[in-house]
N, C-alpha and C positions, 0 to 999 in steps of 0.2 A: 504494500500500500504506500502510495506517495505521501510524503510529509508536506508537500506543497499544497496550498489551498487553491482551488479554482478561483477564477476571478469573481464568480457569482458568490462563492462561499466566503471569500474575503470581505466582500461588500456586506454580506448578511451578518457578519460578526457584530458584537456590541459597538455602537457608535457608527453603524453602517449607514447606508443610503436612506433608510426610511426616517423621515423627520416628521415632527408633529405638523399637522396641517396648519397653515397660516391663514389669517384673514386676507382675502383677496385685495382689500383696499390698502394693505400695508406694503404690498409688492407691486412693482412695475416691471415691465419687460425691457431689458437693456440688450442692445446688439453690440457684440464685441468681435474684434479680430484677435484671435489667440495665436501666440507663437511661443514655442518652447525655447527657453534659454538652456536650462538643464532641469529635467523633471526629477525632483528629489524624492517624492513619495507618490508613485503612480496610483496606488489604491486610494490614498487620501484625495488625490485629484479627481478620480472617478466619483468618489463619494460626494465631493463638493459639487461637481457638475450635476449629479443626480438630485442632490438637495435643492438645487436651484432650477429644477424643471426639466432637465434632460432625462429621457428614458435611460435605463441601464444599458440598453443596446447602443443608443446614440452616444452615451458617455464613453463607452468602450471604444467605439469607432473614432470618436474625437481624440481619445488618448492615443490610439494607434497612429492616427495621422500626425499628431504632434510629435510622437516619437520618431516618425520618419522625416521630420524636419519641415513638414508642410504648415502653412498658415491655415487656420480654420475659423470660419465665421460661425458664431453661436449666438443664440438668443436665450438669455437667462432671466429668471425671475428673481428680483432682489429689491429690497427697500432702498439700497444705496449703491450706486455704481462705483463710487470710490472704494467702498468697503469690499465689494467682490473683487475689484482689481487688486487690492492689497492682499486679500486671501490667496488669489491666484499667484501673485508675485512670491509669496512665501513658499509656494510649491514649484517655483521655477518657470512660471508661465507669464510672459508679458502680454498684457491685454490693452488694446486700444479701443476706445468707444467709437462706434460708427454714428456719425451725426449727419442726418439728412439736411442738405443745404436749403436755404430759403433765398430765392432770387427775386429781385425787383425788376420786372420785365422792362418797364419804362426807363428806369435808370440805366440798365444795360444798353438798351436801344439808343438812348440819347448819348451815352458815352461814345458810341461809334458814329454818332451824327447821322443816323439813318432814319428815314421815314418808317412808319409802320409797315407800309407795303414793301419797301426795300428790305427791311429786316426779315419779314416773313419769307420773301423770295430767297434771300441769301442763305437763310438757315433752315429752310424746308418746312415752315409753318404755313397754315392757312391764315390769310389776312384777318378773317373774322375771329379766329382764335386769339391772335395777338390783340386785336381791339377789345375783345371780351375780357382778356386778362388785365389789360391796362385800365379798363373802365370798371373793374371790380365785379363784373357779372359772373365770371368764373375764375377759378384759381387753377394754376398748373398742377397736374398730379405729380407724384413723387418722381417719376421718370422724367417728366418735362422740367421739373425743378433742377434735377441733376444735369440735364442737357443744357439748360440755361446757365448754370454755374460754370459748366465746361466752356460754353461759348464766351462767357465773361472773362475767363482766365486764359483760354487757349483758342481764340477765334480762328487762327490760321490752321490749326489742326482740324477743326470741325469743317472748315471750308475745303481743306485737302481731302477729307473723307467724302464729302458731298460731291466733289468734282473729280475724284479719282486721281488727284495730283500726288506726286511723290514728294514727301517732306523730308526724306532721309538725306537729301543732298547728293544722292548718287545716281 
């Protein structure tokens, strides 16, 4: 008989993954990019991930990917993003919070000195969509917010993608 515990058995030991249910209002979901510096206690890491909302299977998969040197995106339930980041750091995991950008369409457009029509044509939007965003009738969804932020910071790259231009300089 092997003296090593299986992953499932190790997690089931006292202090394992099962935690007392928390009130939903105390927790919020935080999206993080995880990267392993040096995983010091893998079973404790899996327990931590499971306590914060990952299934045992997903926690194990995340641990395996981190051990291979991959970056892993995870959504965890926690009352405090800074606290979960500190707990992960103690176990050798660097965690960066994913923050979805908020873009001001009119400010971006005016920064480039473009009319609504020209902005829409140049970056692949419908003119009505740009007008509705600027006049507050609609808000850009998350994907559009991200694209607008990329346009704001890297307009040449977006233009290159839209026109099949080579930006590598070669």
